[in-house]
C-alpha positions in Angstrom: 169.6 -100.7 95.4 167.0 -98.2 95.1 167.4 -94.7 95.8 165.5 -91.7 96.3 167.1 -88.3 95.8 165.4 -84.9 96.4 166.3 -81.8 94.6 168.4 -83.6 92.1 167.8 -81.2 89.5 169.8 -78.7 91.7 173.7 -77.7 92.1 174.5 -80.6 94.4 172.1 -83.1 93.6 172.7 -83.2 89.9 176.4 -83.6 90.7 175.4 -86.2 93.1 173.6 -88.2 90.6 176.5 -88.1 88.3 178.8 -89.2 91.0 176.4 -92.3 91.9 175.7 -93.4 88.5 179.3 -93.7 87.6 180.1 -95.7 90.7 176.8 -97.4 91.3 175.5 -98.0 87.4 173.0 -100.8 88.8 171.1 -98.4 90.9 167.7 -97.6 90.6 167.2 -93.9 91.2 164.1 -91.8 91.5 164.5 -88.2 91.5 162.1 -85.7 92.9 162.4 -82.2 92.2 160.0 -79.3 92.0 162.5 -77.4 89.3 162.2 -74.0 91.0 164.3 -71.3 89.6 167.9 -73.1 90.6 166.7 -76.5 89.6 166.5 -77.2 85.9 165.7 -80.1 83.6 168.8 -79.0 81.5 170.9 -80.1 84.4 169.6 -83.8 84.0 169.9 -83.8 80.1 172.5 -86.3 79.8 171.5 -88.6 82.3 167.7 -88.3 82.1 167.6 -92.0 80.5 169.0 -93.1 83.6 167.0 -91.9 86.0 163.1 -91.7 87.2 162.5 -88.1 87.4 159.3 -86.9 89.2 158.5 -83.0 89.0 157.1 -82.3 92.6 157.0 -80.5 95.8 158.6 -82.1 98.9 155.5 -80.7 100.7 153.4 -82.6 98.9 152.7 -85.5 101.0 151.0 -87.6 98.4 153.6 -86.9 95.9 156.4 -87.9 98.3 154.8 -91.3 99.5 154.3 -92.3 96.0 157.7 -91.4 94.6 159.5 -92.7 97.8 157.6 -96.1 97.6 160.1 -99.0 97.7 163.4 -97.0 98.1 165.9 -98.3 100.5 167.9 -95.1 100.7 167.0 -91.4 100.7 169.2 -88.6 100.1 167.5 -85.0 101.0 169.2 -82.4 99.0 166.4 -80.1 98.3 166.5 -76.6 99.8 166.2 -73.0 99.5 169.8 -71.9 100.1 170.7 -68.3 98.9 171.2 -66.2 102.0 170.3 -63.0 100.0 167.0 -64.3 99.1 166.1 -65.4 102.7 166.8 -61.9 103.9 164.2 -60.6 101.6 161.7 -63.2 101.9 162.0 -66.2 104.5 158.6 -68.0 103.9 159.9 -70.0 101.1 162.8 -71.1 103.4 160.5 -72.0 106.2 157.9 -73.7 103.9 160.7 -76.0 101.8 163.4 -76.5 104.6 161.5 -77.4 107.6 157.6 -78.3 106.3 159.6 -80.2 103.5 161.9 -82.0 105.7 159.2 -82.8 108.1 157.2 -84.2 105.0 159.9 -86.6 104.2 160.7 -87.6 107.4 157.1 -88.9 108.1 157.2 -90.6 104.7 160.4 -92.3 105.4 159.4 -93.5 108.9 156.1 -95.0 107.3 157.7 -96.5 104.7 160.6 -97.8 106.8 163.7 -96.9 104.4 167.1 -98.0 105.6 168.9 -94.9 105.4 167.7 -90.8 105.3 170.7 -88.7 104.6 169.9 -85.1 105.5 172.2 -82.7 103.5 172.9 -79.8 105.7 175.6 -76.6 105.7 178.2 -75.4 108.1 176.4 -72.0 108.0 174.2 -73.8 111.1 177.1 -73.1 113.5 177.3 -69.6 113.2 180.5 -67.1 112.6 183.7 -67.5 114.5 186.8 -65.8 114.7 189.0 -68.5 115.6 189.2 -71.9 116.0 186.8 -74.6 114.1 183.5 -76.2 114.8 183.0 -79.7 115.7 179.5 -81.6 115.3 179.3 -81.6 119.3 179.1 -77.6 119.3 176.0 -75.7 119.7 174.2 -74.1 116.9 173.9 -70.3 116.2 172.5 -69.6 112.7 172.6 -65.8 111.6 170.5 -65.9 108.7 166.7 -67.1 107.8 168.2 -69.5 105.5 170.6 -71.3 108.5 168.1 -70.9 110.5 165.6 -73.3 108.8 168.6 -75.4 108.2 169.4 -75.8 111.6 166.0 -76.3 112.2 165.7 -79.0 109.6 168.9 -80.9 111.2 167.4 -80.9 114.8 164.1 -82.3 113.5 166.0 -85.1 111.3 167.8 -86.0 114.7 165.0 -85.9 116.8 163.2 -88.4 114.2 165.9 -90.9 114.8 165.8 -90.5 118.7 161.9 -90.6 118.8 161.0 -92.7 115.9 164.6 -94.6 115.6 164.8 -93.6 112.0 168.0 -94.2 110.7 168.8 -90.3 110.2 172.6 -89.4 109.1 173.2 -85.6 108.9 176.2 -84.0 106.9 177.3 -80.4 107.1 179.4 -79.4 104.5 181.5 -76.4 103.3 180.9 -74.0 100.6 180.4 -76.1 97.5 181.7 -74.8 94.2 181.8 -76.8 90.9 179.8 -77.3 87.5 175.8 -76.7 87.3 176.1 -74.0 90.3 173.4 -71.4 89.7 175.3 -67.9 88.8 173.7 -66.0 92.1 176.5 -67.8 94.3 180.1 -66.2 94.6 182.4 -68.2 92.3 179.9 -68.6 89.3 178.9 -65.1 89.3 182.5 -63.9 89.5 183.4 -66.1 86.6 180.7 -64.8 84.6 180.9 -61.2 85.2 184.7 -61.4 84.7 184.2 -63.2 81.2 181.7 -60.4 79.9 184.0 -57.4 81.6 181.2 -56.7 83.9 181.7 -55.4 87.5 182.5 -58.1 90.2 180.2 -57.1 93.0 182.2 -57.7 96.5 180.1 -57.5 100.1 182.1 -55.3 102.6 185.6 -55.5 102.6 185.7 -58.7 100.9 187.5 -60.4 103.9 184.7 -62.9 105.0 186.2 -66.3 105.2 184.8 -69.3 103.9 186.2 -72.9 103.5 185.8 -74.4 99.5 185.0 -77.8 98.7 184.8 -79.1 95.4 181.3 -80.6 94.9 182.7 -84.0 93.6 184.3 -84.3 97.0 181.4 -83.6 98.7 179.4 -86.2 96.9 182.4 -88.8 97.6 182.0 -87.8 101.4 178.2 -88.5 101.4 178.9 -91.9 99.5 181.4 -92.5 102.4 178.6 -91.4 105.0 175.8 -93.7 103.8 178.1 -96.9 103.9 180.3 -96.2 106.9 178.6 -93.5 108.9 176.4 -94.2 112.3 172.9 -93.4 112.4 171.9 -90.5 114.5 175.3 -89.1 114.0 176.4 -85.7 112.2 179.5 -85.5 109.8 181.1 -82.2 108.9 182.6 -82.2 105.5 185.3 -79.6 104.7 188.3 -79.4 102.4 190.5 -76.9 104.6 190.8 -74.3 102.2 189.8 -71.2 104.0 190.2 -68.0 101.9 188.8 -64.6 102.1 186.3 -63.8 99.3 188.4 -61.4 98.0 191.2 -63.6 97.4 188.8 -66.0 95.6 187.8 -63.3 93.2 191.3 -62.0 92.4 192.0 -66.0 91.7 189.4 -65.7 89.3 190.7 -62.2 87.5 194.2 -63.8 87.1 193.1 -67.0 85.6 190.9 -65.2 83.3 193.1 -62.5 82.7 191.2 -59.8 83.6 191.7 -56.5 85.6 191.0 -56.0 89.1 189.8 -52.7 88.4 186.5 -54.6 87.7 186.0 -55.3 91.5 183.2 -53.3 93.0 183.2 -53.3 96.8 179.3 -52.8 97.8 177.2 -52.4 101.0 177.5 -55.4 103.1 174.7 -57.6 103.7 172.7 -57.8 107.1 174.0 -60.4 109.4 176.8 -61.2 107.3 179.0 -64.3 109.0 182.7 -63.4 109.2 184.3 -66.8 109.0 183.3 -70.5 108.8 185.5 -73.5 109.9 185.0 -77.2 110.4 186.7 -79.7 112.1 186.6 -82.8 109.9 188.4 -85.5 111.8 184.9 -87.6 112.3 184.7 -88.2 108.6 188.4 -88.5 107.7 188.2 -91.1 110.2 185.9 -93.0 108.0 188.6 -92.9 105.2 187.1 -89.8 103.3 189.6 -87.1 102.6 189.1 -83.9 99.8 190.9 -85.1 96.5 190.8 -81.9 94.8 193.0 -79.1 95.5 191.3 -75.7 95.5 193.5 -74.5 92.6 192.6 -77.5 90.3 188.8 -77.2 91.5 188.6 -73.4 90.4 190.6 -74.2 87.3 187.9 -77.2 86.4 185.2 -74.9 87.3 185.9 -72.0 85.3 186.9 -74.2 82.2 183.4 -75.9 82.6 181.5 -72.2 82.7 183.9 -71.1 79.8 182.8 -74.1 77.7 178.9 -74.1 78.8 177.7 -70.9 77.7 174.2 -72.1 76.8 173.6 -73.5 79.9 174.2 -70.3 81.6 173.5 -67.4 79.3 169.7 -67.8 79.8 170.1 -67.8 83.6 171.5 -64.1 83.5 168.3 -62.5 83.4 167.1 -64.5 86.2 169.8 -63.9 88.8 
């Protein structure tokens, strides 16, 4: 088996590579990553000998064609993903998330890959005050980030309908765990708390997210590629719906830090109030999350506490 992984030096991608190498050690793995601010060679340091790494842009057709050659399955993780950055400058999100996905789809069509797994997000559904979203619900993205992900989802599914490309789309809840760039909520709060810095919380802190440990997402993607149906969408969630302020307080309690470090700041534009997914479809394939939020958060905090050399250089770049 030869697989092609985009964004393998990023957060979810690098965790997926470790998961896959552990479970399928005989696989040949080609990784394409442009090493932007959130993609780092350091993330691959311990596994670089087990993969073929190519630095390149997913928008570059020649690079993508050469890298994908001979691959059976494509796992498309590469994306610009930080909402705040998309509000400040949406252009790179349009380029990477839409044009990049188009380039990959065209190449996969030409080369006749057996599976194209497009990794997406629950944010494409928008916010809901009650109930949960199923895969058949309409999309209502609120930010430039989620809008470009929604666009790439639809483009990927259109390639299945029009060209019979064997596409499967996954939409996961908020991932957390090792190697996450410290601009996202959980690692930012962990690192600020460790250094006794203020923990910035948007608005009233009552925005609700479902939290999924990254290894559980990797296992779900593995389930989908082996058991899923082409042309389908699979929601992936852990049913750990918590307010942001609850997360912050949990981190402070575990690290034995005072709640006086919490600093409420002006809310960001278009901030979705709540995300929630119905996950029956993937659970019917035999997958369920294995890591509780309490254990996942403890493991994540321990990882950051033990890897100061990994995150310390990043603090100037957040």
